[in-house]
C-alpha positions, 0 to 999 in steps of 0.5 A, a space after each residue: 500499500 504505497 498510496 499512504 506514502 505518496 498522498 502526503 505528497 501533494 502538500 510539497 508544491 505548496 512548500 515549493 510555492 512559498 519561495 516562487 518567484 525566485 528572489 535570492 539565492 536562499 530561495 533557490 536554495 529552499 526550492 532545491 532542498 524541497 525537490 531533494 526531499 521529494 526525490 529522497 521520500 520516493 527513493 526510500 519507499 521504492 528501494 527497500 535496499 537503500 533505506 539505511 542511506 534514504 531514511 537518515 538523508 530524509 530525516 536530515 532534510 527535514 531537520 534543515 527545514 525545522 531548525 533553520 527554515 522553522 518549517 515544522 510541518 515537513 517533519 510530518 511527512 517524515 513521521 509518517 512514512 519512516 515510522 511505516 517502514 521501520 515497523 519490524 525492525 529492531 528497537 534500536 532503530 525505532 529508538 534512533 528515529 524517534 530520539 532524532 525527530 524529537 531532538 530536531 524538533 526541541 531544537 527548532 522550538 527552542 530556536 523559534 523561542 529564542 529568536 521570536 519571544 513576543 510572537 509566540 502565541 495561542 491565539 488564532 490570529 497571530 504569532 509566528 505559529 498562527 496557533 501554537 496549538 497547531 504543533 500538536 500534530 507534528 509532536 503526535 504524528 510519529 507516535 500515531 504512524 507507528 501505532 497505526 503501522 503496528 496495527 495494520 501489521 498485526 491485522 494483516 497477520 491476523 487475516 493470514 493465520 485465520 485463512 490458514 486455520 480455515 485451511 487446517 480446519 478443512 484438512 481435519 475433515 479430510 483427516 477424519 475421512 482417511 481414518 474412515 477409509 483405512 478403518 473400513 474400506 482397507 479392512 474390507 479389501 484385506 478380508 477380501 484378499 484373504 478369502 479369495 486366496 483361500 477360496 482358490 486353494 480349495 478350488 485347486 482341484 476344480 474348474 479352471 475358470 473358477 481359478 481364473 476369476 478368483 485370480 482376477 478378484 485376488 488381483 483387483 482387491 490388492 490393487 484397491 488396497 494399495 490405492 486406499 493406502 495411497 489415498 490415505 498417505 496423500 491426505 496425511 501429508 503436510 499442506 502449505 497452509 499447516 507449514 506456513 502456520 507453524 512457520 509463521 509462529 517460529 518467525 514471530 518469535 524470531 521478530 521476523 515478519 513474514 508476507 506472502 503472495 498468491 497464498 490463496 491460490 497456492 492451497 488449491 495445488 495438488 497435495 503432492 505439490 504442496 507436500 513437496 514445497 511445504 518440506 523445503 519452505 520449512 528448511 528455507 526458513 529455518 535457515 533464515 531464522 538461524 543465519 540471515 539475521 533478517 527482519 522480513 521474509 517474503 514468499 511468492 506462490 506462482 503458477 505459470 507455463 506448466 510450472 508450480 514456482 515458489 520464490 523465499 526472499 529475505 533482507 538478511 546477511 546473504 553471505 552467512 545464509 549461503 553456506 558450502 556444504 550445508 545439509 539444508 541446502 543439499 536436502 532442498 536441491 536433492 528434494 526438487 531433483 527427485 521430483 524433476 524440479 528446479 532449486 536456485 539460491 542467489 544474493 541480490 541487493 535485498 539479501 537472499 532469494 532461494 526459488 523452488 519449482 515443480 513441473 505439472 504432472 
């Protein structure tokens, strides 16, 4: 949801218009600063891998506006955007942002009070602020934004967990059917096999036609019994929803936020495909928790051109994730190759991307 970042940019042209027409080098400087802020604002939203640079730069630019131009409302843009971007990051980054934000705000207020002590007023008709109570919005904006972002993240996770639970509940009914098949139909077929084999022995001296018919019955019953066992085995395999539900809890315990794309379509993939992917997803996420030091994980599910594909992208330290001779990585490779699938792991600007794909049967 990037619209919430850009809707605030409607206020930027107003800030630029304050300095038009350009009358001095100072006016030109502030226009350049406005344009620089606009570019950095978009950069921070579009390029997550560069946020270690773009976020401090954004705070610096709005800090200059606040301290040297007494434009306290430019800080509001930073308050709302950065608070959304740092959700899920370690607490030290959150505290660093709030500390820098309120330090700049306090410095700006102290300077204004020192330079214009007679113009500070709460009257709506005058004073350097017009209405000093209007400063309440810049003051509470980062707190409101961070709380709002945390709430959105929590609700999103709850919706995902609820969908997974619904799938698991439906799967529970399939488990019950599996037990019924095993307890009734499976035993029935076993009994047919035993009886037909006994009948064959008793009729060894009888008609050849009877023996052939009984042999056909025995062969058919064995095949049906094997089919039932295969159905039961398929029903007991782990689904993607079950794997994601469990791994989501593990990631939450490790303070890592998981996002998925295409999950609703993936839960309808064939059972065997889900079972294979569930196993490699568990291994990939286990590696991320143990070695990547990531903050977020995004899992994409795709089905195109006759292949099922999953991409697991983290934003952690790639050099510690890719380890030569790793049993986890070799195990994922072996599982995919055994099913004529493909496995790939590579570093990118964000972190590490692991991808798997399997062909349609």
